VMD Tcl script that draws the C-alpha trace (Angstrom):
set ca {
  {110.48 72.72 119.32}
  {113.53 74.23 117.62}
  {114.83 77.36 119.36}
  {115.14 80.47 117.23}
  {117.91 83.01 117.75}
  {118.04 86.44 116.16}
  {121.66 86.74 115.03}
  {121.43 89.99 113.07}
  {119.00 92.22 111.18}
  {118.69 95.12 108.75}
  {115.76 97.48 108.19}
  {114.65 100.21 105.80}
  {111.94 102.84 106.22}
  {111.75 106.61 105.71}
  {109.17 106.78 108.52}
  {111.49 106.48 111.52}
  {114.53 108.25 112.95}
  {117.39 105.76 113.09}
  {119.13 107.57 115.94}
  {122.26 105.55 116.72}
  {120.90 102.36 115.13}
  {123.32 101.59 112.27}
  {121.20 98.65 111.08}
  {118.30 100.90 110.04}
  {118.40 102.81 106.75}
  {116.01 105.79 106.71}
  {116.81 107.23 103.28}
  {113.80 108.05 101.11}
  {115.36 106.16 98.20}
  {117.54 103.14 98.97}
  {120.47 102.83 96.61}
  {120.06 99.26 95.40}
  {123.82 99.36 94.84}
  {124.18 95.62 95.37}
  {122.22 94.93 92.17}
  {123.52 95.54 88.62}
  {121.83 98.54 86.98}
  {120.08 96.42 84.33}
  {118.23 94.55 87.07}
  {118.03 97.44 89.54}
  {115.81 99.53 87.28}
  {113.19 96.77 87.40}
  {112.84 97.04 91.18}
  {110.69 99.43 93.20}
  {112.04 101.06 96.36}
  {111.17 98.08 98.57}
  {112.93 95.74 96.15}
  {116.11 97.80 96.11}
  {116.18 98.00 99.89}
  {115.59 94.26 100.31}
  {118.34 93.28 97.87}
  {120.84 95.59 99.57}
  {119.97 94.19 103.00}
  {120.10 90.56 101.88}
  {123.58 90.91 100.41}
  {124.76 92.90 103.43}
  {123.74 90.07 105.75}
  {124.77 87.27 103.40}
  {127.63 88.39 101.10}
  {128.21 84.80 99.95}
  {124.52 84.50 98.95}
  {124.18 80.94 100.26}
  {121.33 81.22 102.81}
  {117.72 80.13 102.44}
  {115.49 83.19 101.93}
  {111.89 83.49 103.14}
  {109.97 86.51 101.88}
  {106.54 87.85 102.87}
  {104.46 90.77 101.68}
  {100.79 91.26 102.37}
  {100.02 93.34 99.28}
  {102.96 92.93 96.91}
  {103.41 95.52 94.16}
  {99.85 96.81 93.87}
  {100.80 99.65 91.52}
  {102.05 97.32 88.80}
  {99.02 95.07 89.21}
  {96.63 98.01 88.92}
  {98.42 99.30 85.81}
  {97.96 95.91 84.16}
  {94.26 95.87 85.02}
  {93.89 99.32 83.44}
  {95.69 98.03 80.33}
  {93.35 95.04 80.10}
  {90.33 97.29 80.45}
  {91.66 99.47 77.62}
  {92.25 96.43 75.42}
  {96.03 96.88 75.44}
  {98.45 93.90 75.45}
  {100.14 93.01 78.71}
  {103.90 93.17 79.16}
  {105.30 89.78 80.31}
  {108.11 91.62 82.12}
  {105.65 93.84 83.99}
  {103.57 90.80 84.96}
  {106.65 88.91 86.15}
  {107.66 91.79 88.40}
  {104.19 92.14 89.92}
  {104.08 88.71 91.60}
  {105.03 88.14 95.23}
  {108.29 86.33 94.49}
  {109.57 88.99 92.05}
  {111.98 90.63 94.52}
  {113.66 87.41 95.62}
  {113.73 86.31 91.98}
  {115.72 89.40 90.97}
  {117.92 88.95 94.05}
  {118.60 85.33 93.08}
  {119.60 86.28 89.53}
  {121.84 89.14 90.67}
  {123.55 87.31 93.54}
  {123.71 83.78 92.17}
  {121.87 82.43 95.21}
  {120.40 79.05 94.22}
  {119.19 78.04 97.65}
  {115.51 77.58 98.49}
  {113.53 80.83 98.30}
  {109.92 81.13 99.39}
  {107.34 83.90 99.07}
  {104.18 83.99 101.19}
  {101.14 86.20 101.70}
  {98.81 85.45 104.60}
  {96.22 88.26 104.84}
  {97.81 89.75 107.92}
  {99.49 86.63 109.30}
  {102.72 87.11 107.34}
  {104.95 87.45 110.39}
  {103.61 84.27 111.98}
  {103.94 82.41 108.67}
  {107.55 83.53 108.30}
  {108.47 82.39 111.80}
  {106.81 78.99 111.23}
  {108.66 78.51 107.93}
  {111.97 79.55 109.48}
  {111.53 77.10 112.34}
  {110.83 74.32 109.85}
  {113.97 74.96 107.81}
  {116.13 75.16 110.93}
  {114.59 71.94 112.28}
  {115.53 70.28 108.99}
  {119.18 71.15 109.49}
  {119.73 74.62 108.05}
  {122.23 76.55 110.17}
  {120.53 79.90 109.48}
  {117.84 81.47 107.31}
  {117.06 84.99 106.15}
  {113.53 86.21 106.83}
  {112.29 89.15 104.73}
  {109.14 91.17 105.46}
  {108.32 94.21 103.34}
  {105.32 96.22 102.19}
  {104.29 99.58 100.81}
  {101.02 101.54 100.61}
  {98.37 100.04 98.36}
  {97.24 102.15 95.38}
  {95.02 105.04 96.41}
  {92.02 103.50 94.64}
  {92.06 100.60 97.10}
  {93.23 102.44 100.21}
  {89.82 102.33 101.91}
  {89.76 98.53 101.66}
  {93.17 97.88 103.24}
  {94.97 98.94 106.41}
  {97.31 101.91 106.13}
  {100.68 100.46 105.19}
  {103.79 102.62 105.61}
  {106.72 101.77 103.32}
  {109.12 99.54 105.23}
  {111.17 96.38 104.86}
  {113.15 94.32 107.33}
  {115.47 91.32 107.00}
  {116.26 89.09 109.98}
  {118.97 86.44 110.16}
  {117.75 83.58 112.33}
  {119.65 80.51 113.51}
  {119.06 77.55 115.80}
  {122.20 78.12 117.89}
  {122.99 81.01 120.17}
  {126.05 82.92 119.07}
  {127.69 85.99 120.65}
  {125.24 88.89 120.46}
  {122.27 86.68 119.46}
  {118.93 86.83 121.29}
  {116.38 84.04 121.61}
  {113.02 84.55 119.92}
  {110.53 83.40 122.57}
  {107.07 82.48 121.29}
  {103.94 82.08 123.42}
  {100.13 81.86 123.03}
  {98.27 85.15 123.12}
  {94.62 86.08 122.56}
  {95.08 89.67 121.40}
  {92.91 92.25 119.71}
  {95.54 94.32 117.88}
  {96.17 95.16 114.23}
  {98.16 92.62 112.25}
  {101.90 93.34 112.51}
  {103.42 95.16 109.54}
  {107.10 95.53 108.63}
  {107.31 98.89 110.40}
  {105.98 97.23 113.58}
  {108.73 94.62 113.35}
  {111.37 97.35 112.98}
  {109.99 99.17 116.05}
  {109.99 95.87 117.97}
  {113.61 95.17 117.04}
  {114.72 98.66 118.04}
  {112.85 98.57 121.36}
  {114.33 95.20 122.26}
  {112.15 94.57 125.32}
  {108.59 94.63 123.96}
  {106.32 91.90 122.62}
  {105.14 91.59 119.02}
  {101.74 89.93 118.62}
  {99.79 88.52 115.69}
  {96.01 88.29 116.31}
  {95.45 85.88 113.40}
  {97.93 83.35 114.80}
  {97.07 84.17 118.42}
  {100.77 84.22 119.23}
  {103.28 86.72 120.55}
  {107.06 86.93 120.31}
  {109.66 88.52 122.55}
  {113.44 88.81 122.36}
  {115.10 87.25 125.38}
  {118.67 87.77 126.56}
  {121.20 90.55 126.30}
  {122.13 91.68 122.78}
}
mol new
graphics top color blue
foreach p $ca { graphics top sphere $p radius 0.5 }
foreach p [lrange $ca 0 end-1] q [lrange $ca 1 end] { graphics top cylinder $p $q radius 0.2 }
display resetview
């Protein structure tokens, strides 16, 4: 099995104190400065944060990007459903920005990244799906991949049907070779009864450095091994 090494990461959430962690942005409104204004205004807060983090980790925009979100942009989807119910026409642009690959699509246009880009949703198994996809790309010869996990609260109308989801996004740069400062991502079986990991959980796990992150759907857990 291909070894995975965490080479670097960036995170965004207004729900944590960054302390001395320079890789975590805790502003309420990320700037989205890496994206031209014409495209930036199409993105929600998660989208702006993700694009900034991707280009910070990969200025040349030549890495494979894997993106996961459990709920996507529920607000846009709900607005379109209201429009349909009222008999109003749908906006193609609004529809295009509501799908799960919208953020990486805007990022690709703005950055010129033409590498493979994947978007997944796995009903709570997003983290496990991302790790599996990353391992596959690295096994096929990619030197590194960027793994994006982001989500925001679902619209209030559906809040009782979904787990509470704090706004957060995280981007990890993974490779198959250990480089200075990299830590190995150790995976092992685990039969756990815990909530599905969300982006904020991944940020907490990265900042703690010595704890395990578990996914009950995949029955697996992950731990960072080695000195940073």
